[in-house]
C-alpha positions as CSV (number, residue, x, y, z in Angstrom):
1,M,59.1,80.0,100.2
2,N,61.8,82.0,102.0
3,S,62.2,85.6,100.9
4,C,65.9,85.6,101.9
5,G,68.7,83.2,102.7
6,F,72.2,82.0,101.6
7,R,73.1,82.1,98.0
8,E,74.3,78.9,96.3
9,G,77.7,77.9,97.5
10,Y,77.4,79.6,100.8
11,S,76.4,78.2,104.2
12,L,77.0,78.4,107.9
13,R,80.1,76.7,109.4
14,D,79.4,73.8,111.8
15,Y,80.1,76.0,114.9
16,Q,78.0,78.9,113.6
17,E,74.7,77.0,113.2
18,P,74.0,76.4,116.9
19,L,74.9,80.0,117.6
20,V,72.3,81.3,115.1
21,K,69.8,78.8,116.5
22,E,70.4,79.9,120.1
23,A,70.0,83.6,119.1
24,L,66.7,82.8,117.4
25,E,65.5,80.9,120.5
26,E,66.3,83.9,122.7
27,F,64.4,86.3,120.4
28,E,61.4,84.1,119.3
29,L,60.8,81.5,122.1
30,K,62.1,83.4,125.2
31,G,61.0,86.8,124.0
32,K,64.3,88.5,124.9
33,Q,64.6,92.1,123.7
34,N,68.4,92.4,123.8
35,V,70.7,89.5,122.7
36,F,74.5,90.0,123.0
37,I,76.8,87.7,121.0
38,S,80.5,87.7,122.1
39,L,82.8,85.6,119.9
40,P,86.6,85.6,119.0
41,Q,87.7,87.7,116.0
42,G,87.7,85.8,112.7
43,T,84.8,83.5,113.6
44,G,82.3,85.2,111.3
45,K,80.2,87.3,113.7
46,T,78.9,89.4,110.8
47,I,77.7,86.2,109.0
48,I,76.0,84.9,112.2
49,A,74.2,88.2,112.6
50,L,73.1,88.2,108.9
51,A,71.9,84.6,109.2
52,T,69.9,85.5,112.3
53,L,68.4,88.4,110.5
54,S,67.5,86.3,107.5
55,N,65.6,83.8,109.7
56,L,63.7,86.5,111.5
57,V,62.7,88.0,108.1
58,N,61.5,84.6,106.9
59,D,59.6,84.0,110.1
60,G,57.8,87.3,109.6
61,K,59.3,88.9,112.8
62,V,61.3,91.6,111.0
63,R,60.5,93.7,108.0
64,R,62.7,96.7,108.6
65,V,66.1,96.6,110.2
66,L,68.6,99.3,111.3
67,I,72.2,98.2,111.3
68,L,74.7,100.4,113.2
69,L,78.5,100.3,112.8
70,P,81.4,102.4,114.1
71,R,82.9,103.5,110.7
72,R,81.9,103.9,107.0
73,I,84.2,101.1,105.8
74,L,82.3,98.7,108.0
75,V,79.0,99.9,106.5
76,K,80.4,99.0,103.1
77,Q,81.8,95.7,104.4
78,W,78.4,94.7,105.8
79,M,76.6,95.6,102.6
80,D,79.1,93.8,100.5
81,K,78.9,90.7,102.7
82,A,75.1,90.7,102.6
83,Q,75.1,91.1,98.8
84,E,77.7,88.5,98.3
85,M,76.4,85.7,100.5
86,F,72.7,86.3,100.8
87,Y,69.7,86.9,98.6
88,G,66.9,89.1,99.7
89,I,68.9,91.1,102.3
90,G,69.3,94.4,100.5
91,L,70.5,97.3,102.6
92,M,70.5,101.1,102.0
93,E,73.8,102.7,102.9
94,N,73.9,105.8,105.2
95,P,70.8,107.4,103.9
96,T,70.7,111.1,103.5
97,L,67.5,112.2,105.2
98,S,65.7,115.4,105.8
99,K,62.7,116.0,108.1
100,E,60.4,115.9,105.1
101,D,61.5,112.4,104.2
102,I,60.3,110.7,107.4
103,E,57.0,109.6,105.9
104,R,58.8,108.2,102.8
105,I,61.2,105.9,104.6
106,R,58.9,102.9,104.4
107,G,58.3,103.6,100.7
108,W,62.0,103.7,100.0
109,L,62.5,100.3,101.5
110,K,59.5,98.8,99.7
111,H,60.3,100.1,96.2
112,S,64.1,99.6,96.5
113,G,63.7,96.0,97.6
114,A,65.9,96.8,100.7
115,I,64.9,95.6,104.1
116,G,66.7,98.3,106.1
117,F,69.5,100.8,106.6
118,A,73.2,100.3,107.4
119,M,74.7,103.4,108.8
120,T,77.5,104.7,111.1
121,M,76.8,105.4,114.7
122,Q,77.6,109.1,114.1
123,S,74.8,109.2,111.5
124,F,72.4,107.5,114.0
125,K,73.2,110.1,116.6
126,N,72.5,113.0,114.2
127,F,69.3,111.5,112.9
128,V,67.9,110.7,116.3
129,K,68.8,114.1,117.6
130,K,67.0,115.8,114.8
131,E,64.1,113.4,115.2
132,Y,64.4,112.3,111.6
133,F,63.3,108.8,112.6
134,S,62.5,106.7,115.7
135,E,62.1,103.1,116.8
136,E,58.6,103.1,115.2
137,D,60.4,103.0,111.8
138,F,62.1,99.7,112.5
139,D,61.4,96.2,113.8
140,M,64.9,95.4,114.9
141,V,68.4,97.0,115.4
142,I,71.7,95.2,114.9
143,V,74.8,96.9,116.5
144,D,78.1,95.4,115.3
145,E,81.3,96.0,117.3
146,A,79.1,97.1,120.2
147,A,81.6,97.1,123.0
148,D,82.0,100.4,124.8
149,L,85.7,100.8,123.9
150,V,87.8,103.9,123.7
151,V,89.0,104.6,120.2
152,A,92.5,105.9,119.8
153,R,93.1,109.2,118.1
154,D,96.9,109.0,117.6
155,F,98.7,109.8,120.8
156,I,95.6,111.1,122.7
157,E,92.5,109.0,123.2
158,G,89.2,110.6,122.4
159,F,85.6,109.6,122.3
160,R,83.5,106.7,123.6
161,M,81.2,104.8,121.3
162,S,78.4,104.8,123.8
163,K,78.0,108.5,123.3
164,Y,76.8,107.8,119.7
165,L,74.3,105.2,120.9
166,R,72.7,107.4,123.5
167,G,69.0,106.8,123.5
168,L,69.1,103.4,121.9
169,E,68.6,101.7,125.3
170,K,65.1,103.2,125.4
171,W,64.0,101.5,122.2
172,E,61.7,98.7,122.9
173,I,62.3,96.6,119.8
174,P,64.6,93.5,119.5
175,K,68.3,94.4,119.4
176,L,71.2,92.2,118.5
177,F,74.6,93.3,119.7
178,V,77.8,91.8,118.3
179,L,81.1,92.2,120.2
180,P,84.5,90.6,120.4
181,Y,85.2,87.8,122.9
182,H,88.2,89.4,124.4
183,V,86.3,92.5,125.7
184,S,86.6,92.3,129.5
185,E,83.7,90.8,131.4
186,K,83.3,94.0,133.4
187,K,82.7,96.0,130.2
188,I,80.2,93.4,128.9
189,V,78.3,93.4,132.1
190,G,78.2,97.2,132.1
191,L,76.9,97.3,128.5
192,I,74.2,94.7,129.2
193,K,73.0,96.4,132.3
194,K,72.7,99.6,130.4
195,F,70.0,97.9,128.2
196,G,68.0,96.4,131.1
197,K,66.9,93.1,132.5
198,D,65.4,91.7,129.3
199,S,68.8,90.8,128.0
200,T,70.8,87.6,127.4
201,L,74.5,86.9,126.6
202,I,75.8,84.2,124.2
203,R,79.5,84.0,124.7
204,R,81.8,81.3,123.3
205,M,85.5,80.7,122.8
206,V,85.4,78.9,119.4
207,K,88.2,76.5,118.6
208,E,89.2,76.8,115.0
209,V,92.7,75.7,114.2
210,Q,93.0,78.1,111.3
211,F,92.4,81.0,113.7
212,L,95.1,80.2,116.2
213,C,98.5,81.9,116.1
214,T,102.0,80.9,117.1
215,V,103.5,83.5,119.5
216,R,107.2,83.8,119.0
217,D,109.6,85.0,121.7
218,P,109.8,88.8,121.6
219,I,112.8,90.5,120.0
220,V,114.3,92.7,122.8
221,I,116.3,95.8,121.7
222,D,118.9,97.2,124.1
223,D,119.0,101.0,123.9
224,P,120.0,102.5,127.3
225,P,119.1,106.2,126.4
226,I,115.5,105.1,125.9
227,N,115.2,103.8,129.5
228,I,116.8,107.0,130.9
229,F,114.4,109.3,129.2
230,A,111.3,107.0,129.7
231,E,112.0,106.6,133.4
232,T,112.3,110.4,133.9
233,L,109.0,110.9,132.2
234,Q,107.4,108.0,134.1
235,E,108.3,109.5,137.4
236,N,106.7,112.8,136.4
237,Y,103.7,110.9,135.1
238,R,103.2,109.1,138.4
239,K,103.4,112.4,140.4
240,I,100.8,114.2,138.2
241,K,98.6,111.1,138.2
242,T,98.6,111.0,142.0
243,S,97.9,114.7,142.1
244,V,94.9,114.3,139.7
245,Q,93.5,111.5,141.7
246,R,93.8,113.4,144.9
247,T,92.0,116.4,143.3
248,L,89.2,114.2,142.1
249,T,88.8,112.6,145.5
250,K,88.8,116.0,147.2
251,Y,85.8,117.1,145.1
252,G,84.0,113.7,145.2
253,V,84.4,112.9,141.5
254,E,86.8,110.0,141.9
255,G,84.5,107.9,139.7
256,Y,86.2,109.5,136.7
257,R,89.6,108.1,137.5
258,E,89.5,105.5,134.8
259,N,88.3,107.9,132.1
260,L,90.2,111.1,132.8
261,E,89.8,112.3,129.2
262,T,86.1,112.6,129.6
263,L,86.7,115.5,132.1
264,L,87.9,117.6,129.1
265,S,84.4,117.3,127.5
266,S,82.1,120.3,127.8
267,D,79.1,118.0,128.4
268,T,80.9,116.4,131.3
269,L,81.9,119.7,132.8
270,E,78.3,120.9,132.7
271,R,77.2,117.7,134.4
272,L,79.7,118.2,137.2
273,K,78.5,121.7,137.7
274,K,74.9,120.6,138.2
275,I,75.5,117.4,140.1
276,Y,78.5,118.3,142.3
277,G,78.1,122.0,142.4
278,L,81.7,122.7,141.2
279,D,82.5,126.2,140.2
280,D,84.5,127.3,137.1
281,A,87.8,127.8,139.0
282,T,87.7,124.3,140.4
283,L,86.9,122.8,137.0
284,Q,89.7,124.7,135.4
285,Q,92.1,123.4,138.1
286,I,91.0,119.8,137.3
287,Q,91.4,120.3,133.6
288,V,94.9,121.8,133.8
289,S,96.1,118.8,135.8
290,I,94.6,116.4,133.3
291,V,96.1,118.3,130.4
292,K,99.6,118.0,132.0
293,Y,98.9,114.3,132.6
294,I,98.0,113.7,128.9
295,L,100.9,115.8,127.6
296,I,103.5,113.8,129.5
297,Q,102.1,110.7,127.8
298,H,102.2,112.5,124.5
299,I,105.8,113.6,124.9
300,E,106.9,110.1,125.9
301,K,105.2,108.4,122.9
302,W,106.5,111.2,120.6
303,F,110.1,110.6,121.7
304,L,109.9,106.8,121.3
305,Y,107.6,106.4,118.3
306,S,107.6,109.5,116.1
307,N,109.9,110.7,113.4
308,R,113.5,111.4,114.6
309,S,113.9,114.3,112.2
310,E,111.0,116.1,114.1
311,L,112.7,115.4,117.4
312,S,116.0,116.7,116.2
313,R,114.4,120.1,115.5
314,S,113.0,120.3,119.0
315,I,114.5,121.9,122.1
316,L,115.0,118.3,123.5
317,S,117.8,117.8,120.9
318,D,120.2,120.0,122.9
319,Q,120.1,117.5,125.8
320,D,123.2,115.3,125.8
321,D,121.3,112.1,126.2
322,V,118.9,112.9,123.4
323,K,121.8,114.2,121.2
324,N,123.6,110.9,121.7
325,W,120.4,108.9,120.9
326,L,119.9,110.8,117.7
327,S,123.5,110.2,116.6
328,Y,122.9,106.5,115.6
329,E,120.2,104.8,113.5
330,D,117.1,103.7,115.2
331,K,117.8,100.2,116.6
332,K,114.2,99.2,116.8
333,L,113.5,100.1,113.2
334,N,116.6,98.1,112.1
335,E,115.4,95.0,114.0
336,L,112.0,95.4,112.4
337,A,113.6,95.6,108.9
338,K,115.5,92.4,109.6
339,A,112.4,90.6,110.7
340,V,110.3,91.8,107.8
341,K,113.0,90.8,105.3
342,S,113.2,87.3,106.8
343,Y,109.4,86.9,106.4
344,V,109.3,88.4,102.9
345,D,112.1,86.2,101.8
346,Q,109.9,83.2,102.7
347,N,107.1,84.7,100.6
348,Y,105.1,85.6,103.8
349,K,102.5,88.4,103.8
350,V,103.3,90.6,106.8
351,Y,101.0,92.7,108.9
352,I,102.7,95.4,111.1
353,F,100.7,96.8,114.0
354,A,101.7,100.3,115.3
355,Q,99.7,102.1,118.0
356,Y,100.2,105.5,116.5
357,I,99.7,107.2,113.1
358,A,103.1,108.9,113.2
359,T,104.7,105.5,113.9
360,A,102.9,103.8,111.0
361,E,104.0,106.4,108.6
362,L,107.6,106.3,109.9
363,I,107.7,102.5,109.6
364,T,106.4,102.7,106.0
365,D,109.0,105.3,104.9
366,F,111.9,103.5,106.7
367,L,111.1,100.0,105.3
368,T,110.5,101.4,101.8
369,K,114.0,102.9,101.7
370,K,115.8,100.2,103.8
371,L,114.4,97.2,101.8
372,S,114.1,99.0,98.4
373,L,110.4,98.3,98.3
374,K,108.1,99.3,95.4
375,P,104.9,101.2,96.2
376,R,102.8,98.2,95.6
377,D,104.8,96.1,98.0
378,I,103.8,98.0,101.2
379,V,100.4,99.5,102.1
380,V,99.8,101.8,105.0
381,I,96.3,102.4,106.5
382,T,96.1,104.9,109.4
383,G,92.4,105.8,109.5
384,L,93.1,109.4,108.5
385,D,91.0,108.8,105.4
386,E,88.3,106.4,104.5
387,D,90.0,105.0,101.3
388,Q,90.8,101.7,103.0
389,W,88.9,99.3,100.8
390,P,91.1,99.7,97.7
391,K,94.2,99.5,99.9
392,L,93.1,96.3,101.5
393,D,92.3,94.9,98.1
394,S,95.8,95.9,96.8
395,F,97.4,94.1,99.8
396,K,95.4,91.0,99.2
397,R,96.3,90.9,95.5
398,V,99.9,92.0,95.2
399,G,101.1,93.6,98.5
400,R,103.5,92.0,100.8
401,I,103.5,94.3,103.8
402,L,100.5,96.0,105.5
403,V,101.2,98.7,108.1
404,T,98.3,99.9,110.2
405,T,97.2,101.6,113.5
406,P,94.3,100.3,115.7
407,V,92.0,101.4,112.9
408,F,91.1,97.7,112.5
409,D,90.1,97.0,116.1
410,K,86.5,97.5,115.3
411,G,85.3,95.0,112.7
412,T,87.2,95.5,109.5
413,D,88.2,92.2,107.8
414,I,91.9,92.0,107.2
415,P,93.1,89.9,104.3
416,Q,94.9,86.9,105.7
417,A,98.5,87.4,106.6
418,D,101.2,84.9,107.5
419,A,102.7,87.0,110.3
420,I,101.9,89.9,112.4
421,I,104.6,92.1,114.0
422,V,103.6,94.3,117.0
423,Y,105.9,97.3,116.9
424,T,104.5,99.3,119.7
425,P,102.9,98.1,123.0
426,P,99.1,98.2,122.8
427,L,97.4,100.8,124.9
428,N,94.6,98.2,125.3
429,T,95.2,94.5,125.2
430,E,91.6,93.9,124.1
431,R,92.3,95.8,120.9
432,L,95.4,93.8,120.1
433,F,93.4,90.6,120.5
434,Q,90.9,91.9,118.1
435,V,93.5,92.8,115.5
436,I,95.4,89.5,115.8
437,G,92.2,87.6,115.5
438,R,91.6,89.2,112.2
439,I,94.7,87.7,110.5
440,R,93.3,84.2,111.1
441,G,96.4,82.3,112.0
442,G,100.1,82.7,111.4
443,E,102.9,83.9,113.6
444,V,102.9,86.8,116.1
445,L,106.2,88.6,116.8
446,F,106.7,91.5,119.3
447,L,109.5,94.0,119.3
448,A,110.3,95.6,122.7
449,Y,112.9,98.0,124.2
450,K,114.8,96.2,126.9
451,G,113.6,97.4,130.3
452,Y,111.0,100.0,129.3
453,E,108.7,97.8,127.2
454,E,110.0,94.4,128.0
455,A,107.8,93.6,131.0
456,I,104.5,94.6,129.4
457,I,105.3,92.9,126.1
458,N,106.2,89.6,127.8
459,Q,103.0,89.9,129.8
460,V,100.9,90.4,126.6
461,A,102.8,87.6,124.8
462,D,102.1,85.2,127.7
463,Q,98.5,86.2,127.8
464,L,98.1,85.4,124.0
465,R,99.8,82.0,124.4
466,K,97.4,81.1,127.2
467,T,94.5,82.3,125.2
468,F,95.4,80.1,122.2
469,A,96.2,77.2,124.4
470,S,92.8,77.3,126.1
471,A,90.8,77.8,122.8
472,G,88.0,75.4,122.6
473,V,87.5,75.4,126.4
474,E,84.0,76.8,127.2
475,S,84.4,79.9,129.3
476,P,82.4,80.1,132.6
477,G,79.2,82.1,132.4
478,I,79.2,85.7,133.4
479,N,77.0,86.6,136.4
480,L,74.9,89.5,135.1
481,N,73.1,90.3,138.3
482,L,70.3,92.0,136.4
């Protein structure tokens, strides 16, 4: 008799069954240590991982599992999904451990009826660093949203997830990695190589009609002062970027060109001192250039996507072009309001994607006043707090508009919406694909300033159209060269 499995009324979808079977064959028959599953958003990657775990438990291969996720809300989501759909897969949430508790871990699992822990990657990093537990305490690790993606922290990008998984590549127990299909092949290959030759990749573009979206022609906003200001900053941006790259080449650290922000990390600086023999003065010169580079990006985004009242109090407001721009109501916000009203009048649920926290808050305030919305009509989730679950539930039950930042690019299930409006160009197309995949169908509408944003938005829209048109076509295998 199986100790765990699907509850009555739940089962795998037709396309999920062969994926679970393939993962099990890789683990049990071929003896692979690391299995990577890459699927489009909305295809039930969490359920596939849980079903794979369930089979391994029933086959006696796994007794204790460690599940790692980027954020707390995903830990809760995993636990709720396991409880709702499966029997026998009890998980303990983000355990609070002390060094004295190490010997009691197995006892906790046994007496609680749980088969493992679900925790954030931040917790994993802390527990491993303090040696509170090691691979001997588990038979398997599952890492959800495993891609090495940069997570946005408002205007400036911050940490990399791999930093929180440091050391996991040395664990010699089976590991299942779940990641989105639209992560670039280069990143997938890099991640797999990190975990050694005993790895395999299962990557599919699943065709499910209900997951496909209709991409509308972008709404283009003509606002000449935007282009004047943006082009000036872009020119300065290009000059500083060139200067930074020359500096990196001069000192032999050009490998950091794609990840300049990491050069502001104290750990990276210490590594440069040891490996490249750079002195403090040189490191400071590099840091100053990078800070200028980042600040120009920050100012540009602040001008375009933050609150106008803040801009009007700044020194920039004395400039004639800026003063003229501030004299009339925001054209892009007005176009957004028209589009939202059109959807709401059709009883559509609308999801609005903004790249930045300040923009999401600005949109929420503007739409609330412009469309005379009640508090329950519009929900904003920025990632500044972890109180996302009740807000998502409110949107699902009574809300009409959900405004968010890229906080949902790593696994959180979004209640189904009828339309998604992309207000700001994504810093990373992969993230946008992940978010769009989570609304499971509907329309996609982009807003773009004429000239400044138009080219990139048209490119992203075309890329989405091609992706949906090719859904169901098996992608060519990736050459891992392991």
